[in-house]
Every structure is written in structure tokens, then in C-alpha cells.
C-alpha positions in Angstrom: 32.8 14.1 207.6 33.8 17.7 208.3 36.4 17.4 205.5 33.6 16.2 203.1 31.3 19.1 204.1 34.1 21.6 203.6 34.9 20.1 200.1 31.2 20.2 199.1 31.0 23.8 200.3 34.1 24.8 198.4 34.2 22.9 195.2 31.7 23.8 192.5 28.7 21.4 192.3 30.5 18.8 194.3 28.6 15.7 195.3 29.5 13.2 198.0 30.4 10.0 196.2 32.3 6.6 196.2 33.4 5.4 199.6 31.9 8.2 201.6 28.6 7.8 199.8 28.7 4.1 200.4 29.2 4.7 204.1 26.4 7.2 204.3 24.0 4.7 202.6 25.2 2.0 205.0 26.5 -0.3 202.3 28.6 -3.1 203.7 31.8 -4.7 202.6 33.4 -1.4 201.7 36.0 0.9 203.2 35.1 3.4 205.9 36.5 6.8 206.6 37.7 7.6 203.0 36.6 11.1 202.1 35.4 11.2 198.5 33.5 13.7 196.3 32.5 13.9 192.6 32.8 17.1 190.5 32.2 17.8 186.8 35.0 16.6 184.4 35.4 20.2 183.0 36.8 21.3 186.3 40.1 20.4 187.9 40.2 20.7 191.6 42.0 19.3 194.6 41.0 19.5 198.2 43.5 18.4 201.0 42.5 15.1 202.6 39.7 14.4 200.1 39.7 12.2 196.9 38.2 14.3 194.1 36.7 12.2 191.3 35.6 13.7 188.0 32.7 12.8 185.7 30.4 14.3 183.1 27.5 11.9 183.3 26.0 12.7 186.8 22.2 13.2 186.3 19.9 15.0 188.8 18.3 11.6 189.6 21.7 10.2 190.5 22.0 12.0 193.8 19.9 12.6 196.9 20.2 14.7 200.0 21.4 13.1 203.2 22.2 15.1 206.3 22.1 18.3 204.3 24.6 17.0 201.7 24.1 16.0 198.1 25.1 12.3 197.9 25.1 9.9 195.0 22.3 7.3 195.2 23.2 3.8 196.3 22.8 2.6 192.7 25.1 5.3 191.3 27.6 4.7 194.1 27.9 1.0 193.3 28.4 1.9 189.6 31.0 4.5 190.5 32.9 2.0 192.7 33.0 -0.7 190.0 36.4 0.3 188.5 38.1 0.1 191.9 36.8 -3.3 193.0 37.6 -6.8 191.8 34.7 -8.7 190.2 34.3 -10.9 193.3 34.3 -7.9 195.6 31.8 -6.0 193.5 29.5 -9.0 193.3 29.5 -9.3 197.1 28.9 -5.5 197.5 25.9 -5.6 195.1 24.5 -8.8 196.6 24.7 -7.3 200.1 23.1 -4.0 199.0 20.2 -5.9 197.4 19.8 -8.3 200.3 19.8 -5.5 202.9 17.3 -3.6 200.7 19.5 -0.5 200.2 19.0 -0.8 196.4 17.4 -3.0 193.8 19.4 -4.7 191.0 17.0 -3.0 188.5 18.1 0.4 189.9 21.7 -0.4 189.4 21.0 -1.7 185.9 19.2 1.5 185.1 22.2 3.6 186.1 24.5 1.4 184.0 22.3 2.0 181.0 22.4 5.8 181.5 26.1 6.1 181.9 27.5 3.3 179.8 29.8 4.3 177.0 32.7 2.7 175.1 35.7 2.6 177.4 34.1 3.7 180.6 35.9 1.9 183.4 34.0 -0.8 185.3 31.0 -0.9 183.0 31.7 -4.3 181.4 32.5 -5.7 184.8 29.3 -4.7 186.4 27.3 -5.7 183.3 28.7 -9.2 183.5 27.8 -9.4 187.2 24.2 -8.2 186.6 23.9 -10.7 183.8 25.2 -13.6 186.0 22.8 -12.5 188.7 19.9 -13.4 186.4 20.9 -17.0 186.7 19.1 -17.0 190.1 15.5 -18.1 190.6 13.7 -15.4 188.5 10.3 -16.8 189.3 11.1 -18.0 192.8 9.5 -16.9 196.0 10.7 -13.8 197.9 12.5 -16.2 200.3 14.2 -18.1 197.5 15.4 -14.9 195.9 16.6 -13.5 199.2 18.3 -16.7 200.0 20.2 -16.6 196.7 21.3 -13.1 197.4 22.6 -14.1 200.9 24.8 -16.8 199.3 26.2 -14.4 196.8 26.8 -11.7 199.4 28.7 -14.2 201.5 31.1 -14.9 198.6 29.9 -18.5 198.0 29.8 -20.1 194.6 26.6 -19.7 192.7 24.5 -22.9 193.1 22.3 -24.4 190.5 18.7 -23.2 191.1 15.6 -25.4 190.8 18.0 -28.3 190.3 16.3 -31.6 189.2 16.6 -34.3 192.0 18.9 -36.9 190.4 16.8 -39.9 191.6 13.4 -38.2 190.8 13.8 -35.6 188.0 10.1 -34.7 188.2 11.0 -32.9 191.5 13.5 -30.2 192.1 15.7 -28.9 194.9 15.5 -25.1 195.5 19.3 -24.9 195.0 22.1 -27.4 194.8 25.8 -27.8 194.5 25.8 -31.0 192.5 29.6 -31.7 192.6 29.4 -31.5 196.4 26.1 -33.4 196.6 24.7 -30.6 198.7 21.1 -29.4 198.4 19.4 -26.4 199.9 15.7 -25.9 200.6 14.2 -22.6 201.6 11.3 -23.5 204.0 8.4 -21.0 203.8 5.6 -23.3 204.9 2.6 -21.6 206.6 1.3 -22.9 209.8 -1.7 -24.8 208.4 0.7 -26.6 206.0 3.2 -27.6 208.6 2.0 -31.1 209.6 1.7 -32.5 206.1 4.8 -30.6 204.9 6.9 -31.9 207.8 6.2 -35.5 206.8 7.0 -34.8 203.1 10.2 -32.9 204.1 11.5 -35.7 206.3 10.9 -38.2 203.5 12.9 -36.0 201.1 15.6 -35.7 203.7 15.8 -39.5 204.1 15.9 -40.0 200.3 18.7 -37.5 200.0 20.8 -39.3 202.6 20.2 -42.7 201.0 21.5 -41.3 197.7 24.6 -39.8 199.2 23.3 -36.2 199.3 23.2 -33.7 202.2 20.1 -31.5 202.4 20.1 -28.4 204.5 17.0 -26.3 205.2 16.8 -22.6 206.0 13.7 -20.5 207.1 12.8 -16.9 206.5 14.1 -16.1 210.0 17.5 -17.7 209.1 17.8 -15.7 205.9 16.5 -12.4 207.3 18.2 -12.4 210.7 21.0 -14.9 210.7 22.7 -14.4 207.3 26.2 -15.1 208.6 25.1 -18.4 210.0 23.5 -19.4 206.7 26.7 -18.5 204.8 29.0 -20.3 207.2 26.9 -23.4 207.4 26.9 -23.8 203.6 30.6 -22.9 203.4 31.6 -25.5 206.0 29.4 -28.2 204.3 31.1 -27.5 201.0 34.6 -27.6 202.6 33.7 -30.8 204.5 33.1 -32.7 201.3 36.2 -33.7 199.2 34.1 -33.7 196.0 32.9 -30.2 196.6 33.6 -27.4 194.2 36.3 -24.9 195.1 34.9 -21.9 196.9 36.7 -19.7 194.4 34.8 -21.0 191.4 31.1 -21.3 190.5 29.6 -24.6 191.1 28.6 -26.6 188.0 
């Protein structure tokens, strides 16, 4: 960090960016200890031990002050990192950032709209990822949306949301991997609903089993505090079924 402070103090209008900004914002799934700053494209500078990026589209609203240093916002940082990450890695970074409430997808979309231009590296990639993200439960509960983000952040295939139950199309699973016959329900029942809901849920569980499906349930506590367990449970269930989709492809 001393190197970054020295670079910001020395280089004209330098702003902490990229990997260093990601570390300062606490973004996960990214490198640590890589000193990076951003300067205006009209200047050409080097600083020993620091990666100096150049741009001409940094707006005042694209950086904040952290520990006395100007730092690109979490949204701008993710957009800046897009050219350097694979689509899969970038998807996981974005999903983690949204799930951990470091940034909103709308904030990232806003930055993309402000800096997009023909030929700008990484823009088409992050646009596609943001568009694919809209395949999630747009009108779902907060738990359903957060659950979907947890699955994406864990690098799992995107499930089918609000999937019609094959043997009763008038009802729907919260999420499903049809090829693997795996369904997910996000349980957000309030206390006064528990007795009646418990009976309904057990009936749905039995019906799923009789039709060759596996149904797994996660609560808010699971999604908020035990995200790794949620991801690994779904991953292992997908891998355990020979009809399951490959974990490197989106489920159909």
C-alpha cells in the first residue's frame, strides 16, 4: 500500500484502481497485493512496482475516498477489470460483489453506459453478463434473488427459475436443473405459517421423489451465512446424477 500511496502522490491525478481498488473494497475472487493506479490517457507515466493504467473516461462519480486515497468505486473497478478476466471469472466476481452487497448490478450497468464506446475492451463481455443476469427471478423475493446470486458467485450453471413442476404445471419450483432432475426451494416461511407450510412442503418433497426428482431446500440463514455450503451442496448433487448438466455449461 505504501507503493500505491507514493504513486498517487507522485503521478498527476492518479486514482487507485483495478486489483488494488478491488482489494480496498473487499471484493472477493480477485488477486491481492497487485499495486495498480489509473491516470489520464494524455499522460504517459511509469512508477516502479506499480501497474499504471490509462483512460480518458473517469468521471468524478467514478471514485471515492478510502483511507485518504482516491479509489475507483466498486462498480467502476469491476468494469475496469472486465478486459483482464474471463467471462466466467468476471461473472463470479460480479455475482459475489452483488451478493456481498458491495455494489448493485444497476450501478455496474450505469458505469457501463457511461464509458461504453466502440472497441473499448471488456464492454461487450460485461454487457452480455449483465444481460444474462436478468434471466434470474426478476420479481422474486429478496431471498430468491440472493439465492440466485449465490449460485452464480459459486460458479454453478444458471438454473431455470420459476420452473413449472413437470407433473403439476400449475405449480413451480423456485429454481431447477431439469436435466439433472434437481429442484431448489428457498424457504422464507414466517413463524405463523410454519405448521401448515411444513405439511405442504413435505408433500411436495414426497411427490418429487416419486417422480424421480431431488428437491433441496435452503433458508435465509443458509444463503446469508453459509454460502459455501449452499454452493457445494448443489454442486455435489449435480455431480452425483449422471444425467446432470456439465458444470461448465448453463443448464437447459
